[in-house]
Each structure stands twice: as C-alpha cells, then as structure tokens.
KEDOBA-660808 format. One record per residue (C-alpha): x, y, z; residue in one letter. Coordinates in nm, 2 decimals, m for minus. Layout:
REM KEDOBA-660808
       px       py       pz   resn
        X        Y        Z      a
...
REM end
This chain:
REM KEDOBA-660808
       px       py       pz   resn
    18.38    19.20     2.79      m
    18.32    18.83     2.67      r
    17.96    18.72     2.70      s
    17.91    18.37     2.91      k
    17.71    18.23     2.62      s
    18.02    18.27     2.39      g
    18.25    18.09     2.63      s
    17.99    17.79     2.67      k
    17.97    17.76     2.30      s
    18.36    17.75     2.30      k
    18.40    17.52     2.57      i
    18.12    17.28     2.40      l
    18.26    17.32     2.04      y
    18.63    17.18     2.19      m
    18.47    16.90     2.38      i
    18.29    16.77     2.08      l
    18.59    16.79     1.85      s
    18.83    16.60     2.08      l
    18.54    16.32     2.06      l
    18.55    16.32     1.67      v
    18.89    16.30     1.68      a
    18.87    16.02     1.92      v
    18.67    15.87     1.69      g
    18.81    15.90     1.40      i
    19.14    15.77     1.61      w
    18.97    15.46     1.75      v
    18.79    15.37     1.37      y
    19.14    15.43     1.19      v
    19.32    15.22     1.43      d
    19.05    14.90     1.40      n
    18.99    14.92     1.05      r
    19.09    14.67     0.81      e
    19.42    14.69     0.64      g
    19.55    14.92     0.95      y
    19.82    14.69     1.14      s
    20.00    14.69     1.45      h
    20.34    14.43     1.53      t
    20.42    14.21     1.83      i
    20.72    14.09     1.93      q
    20.75    13.77     2.09      i
    21.08    13.66     2.24      s
    21.25    13.32     2.33      e
    20.98    13.09     2.21      i
    21.13    12.73     2.29      p
    21.15    12.51     1.96      v
    20.99    12.18     1.99      e
    21.13    11.91     1.80      y
    20.88    11.65     1.64      l
    21.02    11.31     1.61      g
    21.34    11.38     1.81      e
    21.31    11.03     2.03      d
    21.14    10.83     1.74      t
    21.22    10.86     1.38      t
    21.57    11.08     1.44      l
    21.66    10.79     1.69      a
    21.50    10.50     1.50      d
    21.79    10.61     1.21      k
    22.06    10.63     1.49      g
    22.09    11.00     1.52      l
    22.06    11.26     1.75      m
    22.02    11.65     1.86      l
    22.33    11.78     1.99      l
    22.33    12.05     2.25      s
    22.40    12.34     2.04      d
    22.08    12.28     1.84      s
    21.88    12.61     1.80      e
    21.69    12.62     2.15      k
    21.44    12.91     2.07      s
    21.35    13.16     1.83      i
    21.19    13.52     1.84      s
    20.91    13.68     1.62      l
    20.75    14.00     1.54      k
    20.39    13.95     1.41      l
    20.17    14.16     1.23      e
    19.81    14.21     1.30      g
    19.50    14.44     1.35      t
    19.50    14.55     1.70      k
    19.17    14.40     1.78      k
    19.35    14.07     1.68      v
    19.66    14.14     1.90      l
    19.50    14.22     2.19      m
    19.31    13.85     2.19      k
    19.68    13.71     2.14      l
    19.87    13.56     2.48      d
    20.21    13.55     2.38      p
    20.25    13.24     2.57      s
    20.01    13.02     2.34      t
    20.25    13.07     2.02      v
    20.42    12.76     1.99      r
    20.72    12.69     1.71      i
    20.74    12.31     1.59      q
    21.04    12.17     1.34      a
    20.98    11.82     1.24      d
    21.31    11.61     1.22      l
    21.15    11.33     1.00      s
    21.37    11.43     0.69      a
    21.70    11.45     0.86      v
    21.90    11.17     0.76      t
    22.27    11.27     0.79      s
    22.46    11.36     1.10      t
    22.60    11.74     1.08      g
    22.45    12.10     1.11      r
    22.17    12.18     0.89      q
    21.84    12.38     0.87      n
    21.50    12.26     0.94      v
    21.18    12.42     0.83      k
    20.99    12.52     1.13      y
    20.56    12.59     1.18      s
    20.44    12.88     1.39      i
    20.13    12.69     1.60      i
    19.85    12.93     1.71      y
    19.60    12.87     1.97      p
    19.31    12.88     1.67      s
    19.23    12.95     1.36      r
    19.14    13.32     1.44      e
    19.53    13.40     1.47      f
    19.66    13.17     1.21      t
    19.45    13.35     0.93      n
    19.51    13.73     1.07      n
    19.86    13.75     1.17      l
    20.15    13.76     0.93      t
    20.53    13.71     1.02      l
    20.70    14.00     0.98      k
    21.05    13.90     1.14      w
    21.21    13.61     1.29      a
    21.55    13.59     1.47      s
    21.61    13.27     1.24      s
    21.40    13.18     0.94      y
    21.49    12.78     0.97      a
    21.57    12.59     1.31      a
    21.95    12.54     1.27      v
    22.01    12.17     1.42      v
    22.34    11.99     1.46      d
    22.29    11.65     1.43      v
    22.53    11.34     1.58      g
    22.58    10.97     1.59      k
    22.34    10.82     1.86      l
    22.46    10.62     2.15      y
    22.28    10.40     2.36      s
    22.32    10.18     2.64      k
    22.11    10.00     2.92      n
    22.19    10.04     3.28      v
    22.04     9.83     3.59      e
    21.80    10.03     3.83      i
    21.84    10.02     4.19      r
    21.55    10.09     4.46      c
    21.62    10.25     4.79      d
    21.34    10.16     5.04      i
    21.25    10.38     5.30      k
    21.01    10.26     5.56      g
    20.89     9.92     5.66      t
    20.63     9.70     5.61      v
    20.38     9.60     5.89      a
    20.43     9.33     6.16      d
    20.38     9.00     6.01      g
    20.41     9.10     5.68      y
    20.72     9.07     5.44      i
    20.84     9.25     5.11      a
    20.90     9.05     4.81      g
    21.18     9.13     4.56      e
    21.12     9.49     4.41      v
    21.03     9.47     4.02      q
    21.09     9.75     3.79      f
    20.90     9.84     3.44      l
    21.13     9.87     3.21      p
    21.34     9.57     3.37      e
    21.64     9.79     3.29      k
    21.64    10.19     3.17      l
    21.76    10.27     2.80      e
    21.97    10.57     2.77      i
    22.06    10.76     2.44      r
    22.32    11.03     2.37      g
    22.68    11.09     2.28      q
    22.90    10.81     2.35      e
    23.10    11.03     2.62      a
    22.79    11.13     2.81      d
    22.62    10.78     2.81      v
    22.93    10.60     2.92      e
    22.94    10.80     3.24      q
    22.62    10.66     3.35      v
    22.66    10.32     3.60      s
    22.29    10.28     3.71      y
    21.94    10.46     3.82      a
    21.84    10.50     4.12      k
    21.49    10.51     4.24      v
    21.34    10.59     4.62      t
    21.06    10.38     4.73      l
    20.88    10.49     5.03      a
    20.68    10.26     5.22      v
    20.51    10.30     5.57      d
    20.38    10.00     5.78      d
    20.25     9.86     5.39      a
    19.99     9.52     5.45      t
    19.99     9.51     5.05      e
    20.16     9.53     4.73      t
    20.32     9.83     4.69      v
    20.30     9.99     4.28      k
    20.43    10.35     4.24      k
    20.57    10.50     3.92      s
    20.89    10.69     4.01      l
    21.13    10.92     3.91      a
    21.51    10.85     3.88      y
    21.82    10.98     3.94      t
    22.15    10.88     3.69      l
    22.48    10.80     3.89      y
    22.83    10.75     3.79      d
    23.03    10.38     3.92      a
    23.18    10.61     4.20      d
    22.78    10.64     4.33      n
    22.79    11.03     4.23      q
    22.51    11.20     4.06      e
    22.54    11.22     3.66      v
    22.45    11.55     3.52      d
    22.18    11.42     3.26      g
    22.12    11.76     3.07      a
    22.25    11.58     2.74      n
    22.11    11.23     2.79      i
    21.79    11.11     2.65      h
    21.65    10.86     2.83      p
    21.34    10.61     2.67      t
    21.13    10.67     2.98      a
    21.07    10.96     3.21      d
    20.99    10.73     3.49      q
    21.03    10.39     3.65      i
    20.72    10.21     3.77      q
    20.84     9.99     4.06      v
    20.62     9.70     4.22      t
    20.71     9.55     4.54      m
    20.52     9.25     4.72      p
    20.43     9.27     5.04      v
    20.27     8.93     5.19      n
    20.11     8.75     5.49      v
    20.36     8.55     5.68      v
    20.18     8.25     5.80      k
    20.28     7.90     5.95      e
    20.06     7.63     5.83      l
    20.09     7.28     6.01      p
    20.10     6.99     5.78      l
    19.81     6.72     5.79      k
    19.75     6.37     5.67      m
    19.39     6.28     5.51      d
    19.37     5.96     5.72      f
    19.11     5.71     5.53      v
    18.98     5.52     5.85      e
    18.77     5.19     5.83      s
    18.65     4.91     6.09      p
    18.95     4.78     6.24      g
    19.16     5.06     6.12      f
    19.09     5.34     6.32      s
    19.29     5.68     6.36      l
    19.26     5.59     6.75      s
    19.46     5.33     6.71      n
    19.77     5.47     6.56      v
    20.03     5.69     6.67      s
    20.19     5.88     6.41      y
    20.41     6.23     6.37      t
    20.48     6.44     6.11      i
    20.81     6.59     6.01      e
    20.80     6.91     6.02      p
    20.53     6.99     6.20      a
    20.48     7.32     6.03      f
    20.64     7.54     5.76      i
    20.65     7.90     5.74      t
    20.46     8.03     5.40      v
    20.39     8.39     5.24      s
    20.15     8.50     5.01      g
    19.88     8.74     4.94      d
    19.70     8.78     5.27      a
    19.37     8.73     5.07      k
    19.53     8.41     4.92      l
    19.62     8.28     5.26      l
    19.31     8.42     5.47      d
    19.13     8.09     5.40      g
    19.42     7.82     5.46      i
    19.46     7.69     5.82      s
    19.69     7.35     5.71      n
    19.85     7.18     5.41      l
    19.77     6.82     5.37      v
    20.01     6.62     5.25      l
    19.82     6.33     5.13      d
    19.56     6.08     5.17      k
    19.65     5.82     5.39      f
    19.43     5.45     5.41      d
    19.50     5.31     5.74      l
    19.40     4.98     5.61      s
    19.71     4.98     5.37      k
    19.95     5.06     5.67      l
    20.14     4.74     5.73      g
    20.53     4.70     5.83      s
    20.65     5.03     5.74      a
    20.68     5.30     5.95      t
    20.78     5.60     5.79      a
    20.64     5.75     5.48      y
    20.83     6.08     5.24      n
    20.55     6.35     5.08      y
    20.64     6.64     4.90      a
    20.54     6.94     5.03      i
    20.32     7.18     4.82      t
    20.22     7.52     4.90      v
    19.97     7.72     4.72      p
    20.01     7.87     4.39      e
    20.17     8.19     4.40      k
    20.31     8.17     4.75      c
    20.64     8.12     4.88      e
    20.76     7.87     5.11      n
    21.00     8.06     5.38      l
    21.10     7.77     5.57      s
    21.31     7.59     5.27      g
    21.21     7.26     5.31      v
    21.07     7.05     5.05      t
    20.99     6.73     5.17      r
    20.82     6.60     5.47      a
    20.84     6.21     5.68      t
    20.52     6.05     5.80      l
    20.62     5.83     6.11      r
    20.31     5.61     6.18      i
    20.27     5.27     6.36      s
    19.97     5.08     6.53      f
    19.93     5.10     6.92      k
    19.75     4.79     6.94      d
    19.71     4.56     6.68      m
    19.65     4.17     6.65      a
    19.51     3.92     6.37      s
    19.33     3.62     6.33      a
    19.15     3.39     6.13      d
    18.83     3.23     6.19      l
    18.60     3.00     6.02      v
    18.30     3.17     5.91      a
    17.96     2.96     5.85      t
    17.65     3.14     5.80      k
    17.62     3.28     5.49      f
    17.36     3.46     5.29      q
    17.26     3.60     4.97      c
    17.09     3.96     4.85      e
    16.95     4.02     4.52      n
    16.80     3.66     4.44      e
    16.70     3.65     4.11      p
    16.28     3.58     4.09      a
    16.13     3.29     3.99      g
    16.49     3.08     4.08      k
    16.62     2.86     4.34      t
    16.97     2.97     4.49      v
    17.17     2.69     4.68      e
    17.45     2.83     4.88      i
    17.76     2.54     4.82      l
    18.02     2.67     5.03      t
    17.93     2.59     5.43      t
    18.29     2.71     5.58      e
    18.52     3.03     5.51      l
    18.84     3.09     5.67      s
    18.79     3.53     5.72      v
    19.11     3.69     5.86      k
    19.06     3.96     6.11      l
    19.25     4.27     6.20      r
    19.19     4.48     6.55      g
    19.30     4.54     6.88      t
    19.41     4.23     7.09      a
    19.07     4.28     7.31      a
    18.84     4.34     7.03      d
    19.00     4.01     6.79      i
    18.97     3.81     7.13      a
    18.58     3.89     7.17      a
    18.50     3.79     6.83      v
    18.33     3.42     6.81      r
    18.28     3.25     6.48      p
    17.90     3.32     6.48      e
    17.95     3.68     6.48      d
    18.08     3.67     6.14      l
    17.79     3.67     5.87      t
    17.92     3.63     5.48      v
    17.69     3.79     5.25      t
    17.70     3.72     4.84      a
    17.54     3.97     4.59      d
    17.38     3.78     4.31      l
    17.31     4.13     4.06      n
    17.55     4.04     3.82      n
    17.43     3.62     3.79      v
    17.06     3.71     3.86      g
    16.95     3.58     3.51      s
    17.18     3.31     3.46      a
    17.14     2.93     3.59      s
    17.43     2.71     3.68      g
    17.68     2.73     3.92      s
    17.88     3.04     3.98      y
    18.17     3.14     4.20      t
    18.04     3.48     4.34      v
    18.21     3.76     4.56      p
    18.12     3.82     4.92      a
    18.14     4.07     5.22      q
    18.21     3.96     5.54      v
    18.04     4.17     5.83      q
    18.17     4.13     6.20      v
    17.88     4.17     6.42      e
    18.01     4.27     6.76      t
    18.08     4.60     6.92      a
    18.44     4.62     6.90      g
    18.66     4.78     6.61      n
    18.73     4.49     6.40      v
    18.84     4.48     6.01      g
    18.81     4.22     5.76      v
    19.15     4.16     5.54      i
    19.13     4.05     5.20      g
    18.84     4.02     4.94      s
    18.66     3.67     4.95      y
    18.44     3.43     4.72      q
    18.18     3.18     4.78      i
    18.00     2.91     4.54      k
    17.65     2.89     4.42      i
    17.41     2.70     4.23      t
    17.12     2.89     4.05      i
    16.83     2.68     3.91      s
    16.47     2.72     3.78      e
    16.23     2.64     4.02      e
    16.03     2.31     3.93      p
REM end
C-alpha cells in the first residue's frame, strides 16, 4: 500500500517540474535572438509629391498604380506585442519620377517610434517596390456655384457670394477632367444678420447637372471658402449744410431735395451712426436768381446705393426777399494807433441791404454804423483806403451785400 507522504511528494515534484518548464519556455521565448513574425496586410501606400513635384512636371499617377502592400515583420515577442499594426505606414517618394509609363518606386516603412525601427526586420513583402503607372497630367479651371439654403433676417440683404479660390483647378486624365462642368457648394443660412464665411465641401457636376464621380480627378483644393456678405438696409435722407448769415436765414427760404432719400446697404456697424447724407455746403448769401442746383450723391465707403440714383437736385428760393440802398453817415475806427491822430475823410457811404420787405423798410440811415479796422496801417502816416464793416443795428434780420472801404488820414500828434 502506497503511503500518503509519497503521493504528496510526487505531486509536489510534478508541480515544480511544470513551473520550471514554463519558466524555461518564457525565458527562451523572450531572450535576445529568439524571434517571432507578424504579418500586416493591405497597408495603404502614401505617395509623396503626387500633387506637387509630380504635378509640376505635368505628370500624374494613374488609377492602376499600387494601392497597398502587405508585409511580414520579424522581431522579439516583447517588441511585437507593443506594435499596433495600424500605425505602420508605407511611403513612396515620387520626386525621382520624370517620365510616363509603368515603373517601380522605392518605398519606406514608417514605424511609430525608433524602438520598432531598430528592432524589427522585414522578412517578406507582397511587393518590394511600389509599382506605379504614370501618365500625362491634364488640368482645367471650372466655375464654382453656390446653392443657398435659408434666408437673411428682415431688414438685411445678402450680397454677391465670393469664393476662394475663385475657380477650382481640377487635374487628371483628359477624359475624366473634361466631363466636369462646374463645382457646387451648399451654403446654409438662418436669419443671418452678419456676413457668413464658411469652408465647404463641394460636388462636381457635368453640363447636364449630373454628379460626376471624382475618384480619378484630383482637385487642387479640398474645400472652398465661401463668403456671403450680409448687410443692413437703411433709408438715409438727403440733406444740405446751409450756411446762414444776417439777412440770409434758412427760415426765409423754401427748398426741396429730389430725391428726398435713398436706400443704401452696408455693414450694420458702419451704418449704425449715420442718420443722413449731406450733399454739400450751401451759403445762403450766395443764393441768386438760380433756383436749381445739382449734386453728386456719395454713399459711405464700402456701402452700396441700392436706389441707383447718383445725383440729387436742390430747388431753393427766397420766400420774401427785398433789397435797398441806404446812405450810411456814422463812421468809426478800431485799433487806432497810439500817439497818432486819425481823421475819417469819408462822410457818406452807399450801402446795399437785403432782407424781408418788412425788415428792410424798418431800417433808417442812422441804424447803419461803418467801422474801419486800422490794424494794418497803424504804424504809418498819410492817407489810406481801408476796409470797413457795416453793422445794421435793428431788430430785423437784414444783411449787408458787398464789401466796403473808406478813406482816412493818419498824422502824428502835435
């Protein structure tokens, strides 16, 4: 009969043997020089310089060029366990390609880190060079169209849509490129109150408005930058900057401006502080027999005149205007030189007045005062003709027409 102690010893021996065997297997499996392999299938080939250096030579890759390559890599299990197969890339540089036809291009295996570059070896590849088929590049520019979905807010207007690039350059084989008539983007707006700017994908269409399969067409831009100006619409009255003076007041004229206002559009911030458009400055003292004056309408910079009217007409006339000639007899001087005697030689001066009939009728000669300014002749002696100002000292609104002078004599005091 077998003893219990013998059975226990045998079991213990078996367990120990198994642990030793596992340890030896793990050691052998991970020690330097003991390698494993991993196969990565269908790795896409990335062609460098396809849209730059190759296209600059007037060449292009045709559709039957190598799309992917499968690899079998060798390395220790420890290294292979760290490798994510999806991070392995294949790149083929096309800078050395200078002619058309089928040819081989050397490729490089790109690993995610130097650890894999130094510790993995290529054991097998479905192809040891990227086989490419190179043809002549054909290109043309096609127009870009925009399909706008939605509307702008009330009181706003959308301007002309702008594209960047203005036209889309497409490249490929002539048969593929020539079937494309235009590219179309779709711009969605919702009660827009400011300029909309978006980068949008596009679809290619033929002349019959049918979508074109772009698999073999290579556009130079992946997206189109679309800008749609959105401006506020505003009615602005047309105004004149009237210059008034005694006898020539705005209350004594009647006038109209045709048109009275125009409609403009522009950036809301720009038009926010603008309540009217001033056509020009008008000095009422220069108003004569003419009653119609024409002016160009100038809108603020970067704004659009939606009315389309570019000139306005001012029609203006005095309601009640009379004129009269009175003889002034009161004279005085200002800025008289010290230490000298001034004698006013002029004793009467005919002055032309203008104002309403009632105000003109109320003026008497003694209401006129003629003042000569001696500031420019104060240091001299002798007789001079000097400018003079005429003041009308009445309550009415009466103006003086014309310029006046008087004669004086300056002499040294005895």
